[in-house]
C-alpha positions as a Markdown table, in Angstrom:
| # | Residue | x | y | z |
|---|---|---|---|---|
| 1 | Met | 10.6 | 8.6 | -4.4 |
| 2 | Arg | 11.4 | 4.9 | -4.0 |
| 3 | Ser | 11.5 | 2.9 | -7.3 |
| 4 | Glu | 9.4 | 0.1 | -5.8 |
| 5 | Arg | 6.4 | 0.7 | -3.6 |
| 6 | Ile | 2.9 | -0.5 | -2.8 |
| 7 | Ile | -0.1 | 1.8 | -3.0 |
| 8 | Leu | -3.4 | 1.0 | -1.4 |
| 9 | Gly | -6.5 | 2.7 | -2.9 |
| 10 | Ile | -9.7 | 3.1 | -1.0 |
| 11 | Asp | -13.2 | 4.1 | -2.2 |
| 12 | Pro | -15.1 | 4.8 | 1.0 |
| 13 | Gly | -18.6 | 3.6 | 1.5 |
| 14 | Thr | -20.9 | 2.6 | 4.3 |
| 15 | Asn | -22.5 | -0.4 | 2.6 |
| 16 | Met | -19.7 | -1.3 | 0.1 |
| 17 | Met | -16.2 | -0.1 | 0.5 |
| 18 | Gly | -13.8 | -0.7 | -2.4 |
| 19 | Tyr | -10.1 | -1.4 | -2.1 |
| 20 | Gly | -7.3 | -1.8 | -4.7 |
| 21 | Val | -3.6 | -2.6 | -4.3 |
| 22 | Leu | -1.1 | -1.5 | -6.8 |
| 23 | Arg | 2.6 | -2.4 | -7.0 |
| 24 | Val | 4.7 | 0.2 | -8.6 |
| 25 | Glu | 8.2 | -0.3 | -10.0 |
| 26 | Gly | 9.6 | 2.9 | -11.5 |
| 27 | Gln | 7.2 | 3.8 | -14.3 |
| 28 | Arg | 5.4 | 0.5 | -14.3 |
| 29 | Ala | 2.3 | -0.4 | -12.2 |
| 30 | Glu | 0.5 | -3.7 | -11.7 |
| 31 | Ala | -2.6 | -4.6 | -9.8 |
| 32 | Leu | -2.0 | -6.9 | -6.9 |
| 33 | Ala | -5.6 | -7.0 | -5.6 |
| 34 | Leu | -9.0 | -5.4 | -5.8 |
| 35 | Gly | -12.1 | -6.2 | -3.9 |
| 36 | Val | -14.9 | -4.9 | -1.7 |
| 37 | Ile | -15.7 | -4.8 | 2.0 |
| 38 | Asp | -19.4 | -5.7 | 2.0 |
| 39 | Leu | -21.2 | -4.1 | 4.9 |
| 40 | His | -24.8 | -4.8 | 3.9 |
| 41 | Lys | -25.4 | -7.4 | 6.6 |
| 42 | Val | -24.1 | -5.1 | 9.4 |
| 43 | Ser | -27.1 | -3.1 | 10.5 |
| 44 | Asp | -25.6 | -1.1 | 13.4 |
| 45 | Thr | -23.8 | 2.1 | 12.1 |
| 46 | Tyr | -21.1 | 1.9 | 14.7 |
| 47 | Leu | -20.4 | -1.8 | 14.2 |
| 48 | Lys | -20.0 | -1.0 | 10.5 |
| 49 | Leu | -17.3 | 1.6 | 11.3 |
| 50 | Gly | -15.6 | -1.0 | 13.5 |
| 51 | His | -15.7 | -3.6 | 10.7 |
| 52 | Ile | -14.2 | -1.0 | 8.3 |
| 53 | Tyr | -11.4 | -0.4 | 10.7 |
| 54 | Glu | -10.7 | -4.1 | 11.2 |
| 55 | Arg | -10.8 | -5.0 | 7.4 |
| 56 | Val | -8.7 | -2.0 | 6.3 |
| 57 | Ser | -6.2 | -2.8 | 9.0 |
| 58 | Gly | -6.1 | -6.4 | 7.8 |
| 59 | Ile | -5.5 | -5.3 | 4.2 |
| 60 | Ile | -2.7 | -3.1 | 5.4 |
| 61 | Arg | -1.1 | -5.9 | 7.3 |
| 62 | Glu | -1.4 | -8.3 | 4.3 |
| 63 | Tyr | 0.0 | -6.0 | 1.6 |
| 64 | Leu | 2.2 | -3.6 | 3.7 |
| 65 | Pro | 1.4 | -0.5 | 1.6 |
| 66 | Asp | 3.9 | 2.4 | 1.5 |
| 67 | Glu | 1.1 | 4.9 | 0.9 |
| 68 | Met | -2.7 | 5.1 | 0.8 |
| 69 | Ala | -4.8 | 7.0 | -1.8 |
| 70 | Ile | -8.3 | 7.6 | -0.7 |
| 71 | Glu | -11.2 | 9.1 | -2.6 |
| 72 | Ala | -12.6 | 12.3 | -1.0 |
| 73 | Pro | -16.4 | 12.1 | -0.2 |
| 74 | Phe | -18.4 | 13.6 | -3.0 |
| 75 | Phe | -20.5 | 16.6 | -1.9 |
| 76 | Gly | -24.1 | 15.9 | -2.8 |
| 77 | Lys | -27.5 | 17.2 | -1.7 |
| 78 | Asn | -28.0 | 14.6 | 1.0 |
| 79 | Val | -26.2 | 15.8 | 4.1 |
| 80 | Gln | -26.8 | 12.5 | 6.0 |
| 81 | Ser | -25.2 | 10.5 | 3.2 |
| 82 | Met | -22.2 | 12.8 | 3.2 |
| 83 | Leu | -21.8 | 12.5 | 7.0 |
| 84 | Lys | -21.9 | 8.7 | 6.8 |
| 85 | Leu | -19.4 | 8.6 | 4.0 |
| 86 | Gly | -17.1 | 11.0 | 5.8 |
| 87 | Arg | -17.2 | 8.7 | 8.9 |
| 88 | Ala | -16.3 | 5.7 | 6.8 |
| 89 | Gln | -13.5 | 7.6 | 5.2 |
| 90 | Gly | -12.3 | 8.8 | 8.6 |
| 91 | Val | -12.1 | 5.3 | 9.9 |
| 92 | Ala | -10.1 | 4.1 | 6.9 |
| 93 | Ile | -7.8 | 7.0 | 7.4 |
| 94 | Ala | -7.4 | 6.2 | 11.1 |
| 95 | Ala | -6.5 | 2.6 | 10.2 |
| 96 | Ala | -3.7 | 3.9 | 7.9 |
| 97 | Ile | -2.5 | 6.3 | 10.6 |
| 98 | Gln | -2.4 | 3.5 | 13.1 |
| 99 | His | -0.1 | 1.5 | 10.8 |
| 100 | Asp | 2.1 | 4.6 | 9.8 |
| 101 | Val | 0.9 | 4.6 | 6.2 |
| 102 | Pro | 1.0 | 8.1 | 4.6 |
| 103 | Ile | -2.4 | 9.2 | 3.2 |
| 104 | His | -3.2 | 11.1 | 0.0 |
| 105 | Glu | -6.7 | 12.3 | -0.7 |
| 106 | Tyr | -8.1 | 12.8 | -4.2 |
| 107 | Ala | -11.4 | 14.3 | -5.4 |
| 108 | Pro | -13.5 | 12.0 | -7.6 |
| 109 | Met | -13.2 | 14.4 | -10.5 |
| 110 | Lys | -9.3 | 14.4 | -10.2 |
| 111 | Ile | -9.2 | 10.6 | -10.3 |
| 112 | Lys | -11.5 | 10.4 | -13.3 |
| 113 | Met | -9.4 | 13.1 | -15.1 |
| 114 | Ala | -6.2 | 11.3 | -14.3 |
| 115 | Leu | -7.5 | 8.0 | -15.7 |
| 116 | Thr | -9.6 | 9.1 | -18.7 |
| 117 | Gly | -8.9 | 12.8 | -19.3 |
| 118 | Ile | -12.6 | 13.5 | -18.6 |
| 119 | Gly | -13.6 | 14.7 | -15.1 |
| 120 | Ser | -17.2 | 13.6 | -15.7 |
| 121 | Ala | -16.3 | 10.1 | -16.9 |
| 122 | Ser | -18.6 | 7.2 | -15.9 |
| 123 | Lys | -17.6 | 4.4 | -13.6 |
| 124 | Glu | -17.7 | 2.1 | -16.6 |
| 125 | Gln | -15.2 | 4.3 | -18.5 |
| 126 | Val | -12.9 | 4.4 | -15.5 |
| 127 | Ala | -13.0 | 0.6 | -15.1 |
| 128 | Gly | -12.5 | 0.1 | -18.9 |
| 129 | Met | -9.4 | 2.4 | -18.9 |
| 130 | Leu | -8.0 | 0.5 | -15.8 |
| 131 | Gln | -8.5 | -2.8 | -17.6 |
| 132 | Arg | -6.6 | -1.6 | -20.6 |
| 133 | Ile | -3.8 | 0.2 | -18.7 |
| 134 | Leu | -3.2 | -2.6 | -16.2 |
| 135 | Lys | -4.1 | -5.5 | -18.5 |
| 136 | Leu | -6.7 | -6.9 | -16.1 |
| 137 | Asp | -8.6 | -10.0 | -17.2 |
| 138 | Ala | -12.3 | -10.3 | -17.4 |
| 139 | Glu | -12.5 | -12.3 | -14.1 |
| 140 | Gln | -10.7 | -9.4 | -12.2 |
| 141 | Met | -13.2 | -6.9 | -13.7 |
| 142 | Lys | -16.2 | -8.8 | -12.3 |
| 143 | Gln | -15.7 | -6.9 | -9.1 |
| 144 | His | -18.0 | -4.0 | -8.1 |
| 145 | Phe | -17.3 | -0.5 | -9.4 |
| 146 | Asp | -16.3 | 0.3 | -5.8 |
| 147 | Ala | -13.3 | -1.9 | -6.3 |
| 148 | Thr | -12.3 | -0.4 | -9.6 |
| 149 | Asp | -12.8 | 3.1 | -8.2 |
| 150 | Ala | -10.4 | 2.3 | -5.3 |
| 151 | Leu | -7.8 | 0.9 | -7.8 |
| 152 | Ala | -8.3 | 4.1 | -9.8 |
| 153 | Ala | -7.5 | 6.2 | -6.7 |
| 154 | Ala | -4.3 | 4.2 | -6.3 |
| 155 | Tyr | -3.4 | 4.6 | -10.0 |
| 156 | Cys | -4.2 | 8.4 | -9.8 |
| 157 | His | -1.7 | 8.7 | -6.9 |
| 158 | Phe | 0.9 | 6.7 | -8.9 |
| 159 | Met | 0.5 | 9.2 | -11.8 |
| 160 | Gln | 0.5 | 12.2 | -9.6 |
| 161 | Ser | 3.6 | 11.1 | -7.6 |
| 162 | Asn | 5.5 | 10.3 | -10.8 |
| 163 | Lys | 5.0 | 13.7 | -12.3 |
| 164 | Pro | 8.1 | 16.0 | -12.4 |
| 165 | Glu | 7.8 | 18.8 | -9.9 |
| 166 | Ser | 5.9 | 21.8 | -11.2 |
| 167 | Thr | 7.6 | 25.1 | -11.5 |
| 168 | Ala | 4.4 | 26.8 | -10.3 |
| 169 | Asn | 5.9 | 27.6 | -6.9 |
| 170 | Tyr | 8.8 | 29.4 | -8.5 |
| 171 | Arg | 9.0 | 33.0 | -9.9 |
| 172 | Ser | 11.3 | 32.0 | -12.7 |
| 173 | Trp | 13.8 | 29.3 | -13.9 |
| 174 | Lys | 16.5 | 31.2 | -12.1 |
| 175 | Asp | 14.5 | 31.0 | -8.9 |
| 176 | Phe | 14.0 | 27.2 | -9.5 |
| 177 | Val | 17.7 | 26.7 | -10.0 |
| 178 | Asn | 18.6 | 28.7 | -6.9 |
| 179 | Lys | 16.2 | 26.7 | -4.8 |
| 180 | Asn | 17.3 | 23.3 | -6.3 |
| 181 | Lys | 21.1 | 23.5 | -6.6 |
| 182 | Glu | 21.5 | 19.8 | -5.7 |
| 183 | Arg | 19.2 | 18.9 | -8.6 |
| 184 | Thr | 20.7 | 21.2 | -11.2 |
| 185 | His | 24.1 | 21.7 | -12.9 |
| 186 | Ser | 26.2 | 23.7 | -10.5 |
| 187 | Gly | 28.5 | 26.5 | -11.5 |
| 188 | Ser | 28.5 | 28.6 | -14.6 |
| 189 | Pro | 27.8 | 27.2 | -18.0 |
| 190 | Ser | 30.9 | 25.7 | -19.8 |
| 191 | Lys | 31.8 | 26.6 | -23.4 |
| 192 | Gly | 29.2 | 25.5 | -25.8 |
| 193 | Glu | 26.4 | 25.5 | -23.2 |
| 194 | Gly | 23.6 | 28.0 | -23.5 |
| 195 | Lys | 23.0 | 30.8 | -21.0 |
């Protein structure tokens, strides 16, 4: 994992799409930008998708992200809304693919959990936590919740990618050591070292 990287966060939407850009240096993160792509004035569904593609591509060209974190569409009762949201997400993903930006998808509950420790946290709670963690000023926080949700997706990815690898895929510590010899002490323990 590179010590310095840029993460683009996207909160998909068909009327308002949020974006947030995070610069990461080691264990430190700072917000570079957050904003929204307002699509209310575009009435044609397909033109909206084209506008999303153009704007996300423009943001990628401006900030040159190393990765993109995107919020997965929330499964609700309205199938039509879910379909529209999925299309918007797909177009944002296509823009990232076109620019060779790796994509990471996170469920809304996972993002909320990563930021607040509560999977059912409100948008206000997520925004408030971001403001404290990233030391954002009141002017930056005047953005829509779509923008802070996007920045939250980027921050969630920062937290997930900075976690040490889990041993969940290993049967035992011995199995971990055998599969990661380049990362662990090689050879037998020297005098004074435990077994």
